[in-house]
Each structure stands twice: as structure tokens, then as C-alpha cells.
VOPAGU-2260 file (C-alpha; in pm, 1 decimal, decimal comma):
REM VOPAGU-2260
SITE   aa  ch    i         X         Y         Z
SITE  MET   A    0   10443,5    9218,3   11377,3
SITE  THR   A    1   10245,1    8966,5   11581,3
SITE  ASP   A    2    9958,1    9046,1   11813,6
SITE  SER   A    3   10097,0    9007,9   12165,7
SITE  LYS   A    4    9760,8    8913,7   12317,5
SITE  GLY   A    5    9679,1    8641,4   12064,6
SITE  TRP   A    6   10018,7    8474,9   12044,0
SITE  ALA   A    7   10146,4    8522,8   12400,5
SITE  ASP   A    8    9995,8    8195,9   12524,5
SITE  GLU   A    9   10156,8    8000,4   12243,3
SITE  ASP   A   10   10508,1    8092,4   12353,2
SITE  ARG   A   11   10474,6    7913,4   12681,8
SITE  VAL   A   12   10480,7    7542,8   12758,7
SITE  TYR   A   13   10166,4    7408,8   12921,3
SITE  THR   A   14   10210,4    7166,1   13207,6
SITE  VAL   A   15    9859,8    7078,0   13326,4
SITE  ILE   A   16    9541,2    7117,8   13121,2
SITE  GLN   A   17    9177,4    7038,8   13196,4
SITE  ASN   A   18    8882,4    6966,2   12967,9
SITE  VAL   A   19    8614,9    7212,6   13080,6
SITE  THR   A   20    8338,8    7093,7   12847,7
SITE  LYS   A   21    8039,8    6916,8   12998,3
SITE  ASN   A   22    7982,4    6643,8   12744,6
SITE  SER   A   23    8254,8    6624,3   12481,2
SITE  LYS   A   24    8601,3    6483,7   12481,6
SITE  VAL   A   25    8896,1    6679,3   12342,9
SITE  VAL   A   26    9143,5    6509,1   12111,1
SITE  LEU   A   27    9493,5    6655,5   12081,8
SITE  SER   A   28    9616,5    6544,1   11740,9
SITE  THR   A   29    9968,8    6679,4   11793,4
SITE  LEU   A   30   10005,8    6469,9   12109,8
SITE  ASN   A   31    9953,3    6128,7   11950,1
SITE  GLY   A   32    9573,4    6177,1   11938,4
SITE  ILE   A   33    9531,7    6162,2   12314,6
SITE  GLU   A   34    9171,7    6203,5   12431,6
SITE  ILE   A   35    9080,0    6407,6   12738,6
SITE  ALA   A   36    8737,0    6322,1   12882,1
SITE  PRO   A   37    8494,2    6592,4   13002,7
SITE  GLY   A   38    8618,3    6736,0   13333,2
SITE  GLN   A   39    8944,3    6535,1   13321,0
SITE  THR   A   40    9274,3    6701,0   13413,7
SITE  LEU   A   41    9592,6    6588,0   13238,7
SITE  ASP   A   42    9949,3    6651,2   13359,9
SITE  LEU   A   43   10143,8    6677,5   13035,7
SITE  ARG   A   44   10479,7    6652,2   13214,9
SITE  THR   A   45   10415,8    6291,6   13310,2
SITE  CYS   A   46   10280,8    6175,8   12973,2
SITE  PHE   A   47   10496,0    6351,5   12710,2
SITE  ARG   A   48   10842,5    6483,9   12644,8
SITE  ARG   A   49   10893,9    6859,2   12664,5
SITE  SER   A   50   10954,0    6885,1   12288,1
SITE  GLN   A   51   10620,5    6715,1   12216,2
SITE  VAL   A   52   10436,9    6957,1   12444,8
SITE  GLN   A   53   10617,0    7252,9   12282,4
SITE  ASP   A   54   10499,8    7133,3   11941,6
SITE  ALA   A   55   10142,5    7113,8   12072,2
SITE  THR   A   56   10130,2    7462,1   12228,3
SITE  HIS   A   57    9952,5    7613,6   11926,8
SITE  GLU   A   58    9676,1    7353,0   11938,9
SITE  ILE   A   59    9641,1    7376,1   12318,2
SITE  ALA   A   60    9631,4    7758,0   12313,4
SITE  SER   A   61    9364,9    7745,8   12043,3
SITE  LEU   A   62    9149,0    7507,1   12248,1
SITE  ILE   A   63    9192,3    7728,2   12556,2
SITE  ARG   A   64    9077,4    8036,2   12359,6
SITE  THR   A   65    8768,5    7852,9   12232,9
SITE  GLY   A   66    8679,0    7744,9   12586,3
SITE  HIS   A   67    8732,8    7369,8   12550,3
SITE  LEU   A   68    9043,5    7346,9   12767,4
SITE  ALA   A   69    9166,2    7537,3   13071,3
SITE  ASP   A   70    9523,5    7588,8   13183,6
SITE  ALA   A   71    9539,4    7422,8   13525,5
SITE  GLY   A   72    9915,4    7459,2   13576,1
SITE  GLU   A   73   10104,9    7679,3   13821,0
SITE  GLY   A   74   10021,4    8049,8   13786,4
SITE  ALA   A   75    9725,8    7977,4   13556,4
SITE  GLU   A   76    9491,7    8199,3   13759,6
SITE  GLN   A   77    9705,4    8504,1   13681,7
SITE  ARG   A   78    9711,4    8430,2   13308,0
SITE  GLN   A   79    9338,7    8360,6   13289,6
SITE  SER   A   80    9245,6    8686,6   13459,1
SITE  ALA   A   81    9392,4    8870,8   13159,6
SITE  PRO   A   82    9151,9    8923,3   12869,8
SITE  VAL   A   83    9169,9    8648,1   12611,5
SITE  ALA   A   84    9191,8    8742,0   12246,4
SITE  GLY   A   85    8979,4    8532,5   12014,9
SITE  GLY   A   86    8709,7    8286,6   12105,0
SITE  MET   A   87    8336,8    8331,1   12067,5
SITE  PRO   A   88    8206,6    8688,9   12081,3
SITE  THR   A   89    7946,6    8775,4   12343,2
SITE  GLN   A   90    7585,0    8841,8   12252,1
SITE  ALA   A   91    7635,8    9216,9   12301,9
SITE  GLU   A   92    7937,0    9208,4   12068,2
SITE  MET   A   93    7734,2    9020,1   11806,6
SITE  GLN   A   94    7449,9    9273,9   11829,5
SITE  GLN   A   95    7698,3    9559,6   11792,3
SITE  ARG   A   96    7854,0    9389,2   11488,7
SITE  GLN   A   97    7510,4    9339,9   11332,0
SITE  ARG   A   98    7422,1    9705,2   11393,9
SITE  GLN   A   99    7749,1    9820,3   11235,1
SITE  ALA   A  100    7687,8    9593,3   10935,1
SITE  LYS   A  101    7336,9    9736,8   10889,8
SITE  LEU   A  102    7469,5   10092,9   10913,3
SITE  ARG   A  103    7738,7   10018,3   10651,9
SITE  GLU   A  104    7482,7    9861,2   10421,4
SITE  ILE   A  105    7247,8   10157,5   10465,3
SITE  SER   A  106    7521,4   10408,8   10385,0
SITE  ASP   A  107    7589,5   10229,9   10053,9
SITE  SER   A  108    7228,0   10153,3    9963,6
SITE  THR   A  109    7047,9   10306,0    9665,6
SITE  SER   A  110    6732,0   10097,5    9704,5
SITE  MET   A  111    6442,6   10302,4    9835,2
SITE  SER   A  112    6240,8    9989,9    9920,7
SITE  ALA   A  113    6524,7    9852,0   10133,7
SITE  LEU   A  114    6563,8   10190,2   10303,6
SITE  GLU   A  115    6189,7   10197,8   10378,1
SITE  ASP   A  116    6222,5    9856,7   10544,6
SITE  TRP   A  117    6515,8    9979,2   10755,4
SITE  MET   A  118    6316,8   10289,2   10857,8
SITE  LYS   A  119    6080,4   10047,0   11035,3
SITE  ASP   A  120    6369,5    9881,4   11225,6
SITE  LYS   A  121    6325,7    9861,5   11603,1
SITE  ASP   A  122    6674,7   10006,3   11652,3
SITE  ALA   A  123    6632,0   10386,0   11653,3
SITE  GLU   A  124    6984,9   10448,5   11524,6
SITE  VAL   A  125    6932,3   10219,8   11223,9
SITE  ALA   A  126    6591,2   10374,1   11147,8
SITE  LYS   A  127    6732,1   10727,7   11164,8
SITE  ALA   A  128    7028,3   10638,0   10941,1
SITE  ALA   A  129    6790,7   10487,6   10683,8
SITE  LYS   A  130    6572,2   10800,0   10689,7
SITE  VAL   A  131    6871,5   11029,3   10639,5
SITE  ARG   A  132    7003,2   10810,0   10353,9
SITE  ALA   A  133    6661,4   10815,7   10183,1
SITE  GLU   A  134    6653,0   11195,5   10212,8
SITE  VAL   A  135    7002,7   11213,4   10059,3
SITE  LEU   A  136    6882,6   11005,1    9764,5
SITE  LEU   A  137    6572,5   11225,2    9726,0
SITE  GLY   A  138    6790,4   11537,5    9716,8
SITE  LEU   A  139    6663,7   11676,8   10046,3
SITE  ARG   A  140    7005,1   11643,0   10213,7
SITE  ASP   A  141    7363,8   11674,1   10094,2
SITE  ASP   A  142    7612,7   11384,1   10095,9
SITE  GLN   A  143    7711,7   11457,6   10457,2
SITE  GLY   A  144    7346,1   11436,9   10568,2
SITE  ALA   A  145    7298,1   11810,9   10629,3
SITE  PRO   A  146    6961,6   11951,0   10513,9
SITE  ILE   A  147    6975,7   12147,1   10188,5
SITE  PRO   A  148    6813,6   12489,7   10237,7
SITE  GLY   A  149    6492,5   12520,4   10038,8
SITE  ALA   A  150    6483,0   12152,7    9949,0
SITE  GLN   A  151    6289,6   12045,8   10255,2
SITE  GLU   A  152    5913,8   12042,2   10221,3
SITE  SER   A  153    5772,2   12319,0   10431,8
SITE  GLU   A  154    5608,5   12202,2   10747,0
SITE  GLU   A  155    5316,2   12437,7   10679,7
SITE  GLN   A  156    5127,0   12308,2   10385,7
SITE  ALA   A  157    4943,0   12548,9   10160,9
SITE  LYS   A  158    4588,3   12618,1   10268,7
SITE  PRO   A  159    4313,1   12594,0   10012,3
SITE  THR   A  160    4165,0   12925,3    9896,2
SITE  GLU   A  161    3900,5   13040,1   10139,1
SITE  LEU   A  162    3576,6   13157,3    9986,2
SITE  ILE   A  163    3375,8   13425,4   10160,2
SITE  ARG   A  164    3035,3   13563,9   10070,5
SITE  SER   A  165    2990,3   13929,4   10003,0
SITE  PRO   A  166    2701,6   14062,2   10212,7
SITE  SER   A  167    2557,0   14271,4    9926,8
SITE  GLN   A  168    2596,6   14041,1    9626,5
SITE  GLY   A  169    2586,6   13694,5    9773,7
SITE  GLU   A  170    2854,9   13574,5    9529,2
SITE  PRO   A  171    3159,9   13388,8    9659,3
SITE  VAL   A  172    3476,0   13595,9    9649,4
SITE  GLY   A  173    3836,3   13483,7    9706,8
SITE  ALA   A  174    3972,6   13601,1   10042,9
SITE  GLY   A  175    4163,5   13924,6    9999,2
SITE  ALA   A  176    4033,0   13975,9    9642,9
SITE  ALA   A  177    3833,9   14274,5    9522,8
SITE  PRO   A  178    3460,6   14214,5    9464,1
SITE  ALA   A  179    3380,5   14107,5    9106,4
SITE  SER   A  180    3127,6   14388,4    9057,6
SITE  GLN   A  181    3387,3   14665,1    9078,3
SITE  PRO   A  182    3613,8   14698,0    8780,6
SITE  PRO   A  183    3983,0   14721,4    8858,5
SITE  ALA   A  184    4124,2   15073,1    8860,1
SITE  GLY   A  185    4191,0   15218,9    8516,2
SITE  VAL   A  186    3941,8   14994,3    8333,1
SITE  VAL   A  187    3655,6   15172,9    8150,8
SITE  HIS   A  188    3327,4   14995,9    8073,4
SITE  ARG   A  189    3115,0   15110,4    7779,8
SITE  ALA   A  190    2746,1   15126,4    7811,1
SITE  GLU   A  191    2569,4   14925,0    7547,2
């Protein structure tokens, strides 16, 4: 099945075309190598037979999609208002493609150093994806990216043992511990 947007322009016969480039000529190899100067309009009906123009429709449609030629024939304004398939992608499309490529590469990556580099990316979505992937590799998240209960480091870190001074003895004692001078319950000391 053919793509109707991409091949629709190749089913028609072009009558008038124009070179829309500013400084390069267009050469149509299927039409005896005719050259069309920058800005020049060419009426194909006066220069070629219909069969020759039909044979060249693929080449002409390709040059129209790439932005080198424009269809200047009757009803061309209606056809050009429709979105054109193919041609150069816009800058936004290229950025989106690059982002998608980075995200695919991150999802397959097993290199912690590469993931650390991506975590510093200016794109927040890429940085977050790299962080989640690194946590999956470290065993902090499951394969779907959900946190594993108990695997996450607690946000409260353990406090060091606090030492307090007993007012009577002056010896440091661990907080919450019994003073060292009292024996634990059930322990008997012998007098020597």
C-alpha cells in the first residue's frame, strides 16, 4: 500500500514549474538535462511532449518536496496549502528526534558513567530518565521504574551517638544508657 500523501503529487502531470532557489540552477535529467535558472519559471507544455513530462513527474515531485521547485500551474495554490510529506524536517522536529534518540539510548544503557553524563543534561526529561535508569541498575527501582520498598536510602541519615556527662561522675555516657557505675539488674559483684 502506498502512502497517499507522499505519492499523490507524482500521479499528476505538472504544467508550469518554477525554480525557487536563490542561487542554484536545477537540472532535470529526465527532461533532456534542461536547466532552470534561479527564479525562472518554465512552462513544460510548450517545451516537451506530455509523455516526457509524465516520465519526469517523479523527479519534479521530489524537487518540489525538497524545496527546489514550486508548482506554478493552475490550482497549485490549493495543492501547496496541503501538508507536504518529506523534505527537510524543522528545527523543532530535529530537536524532538534527538530527544527521543537520547531517551532510547538511556533506556538501553548499562554504563553508569554515560548515565551520569546524561543526568547533567540541560533537558529535564533526559536528566530524569537517566537518573531513573541509574537507580534501576543500582537496584533501587524495579524494571518499570517504580521504587522498590526498603531499597531506597532513608532520607534521615543515622545520627552519631550523643555523649552526655553524668553530673555526679563526670564520665561520658551514651544517651539513653544506664550509668556505668550501676551494675545491670541481676548482676552480683563480689567484694575483694
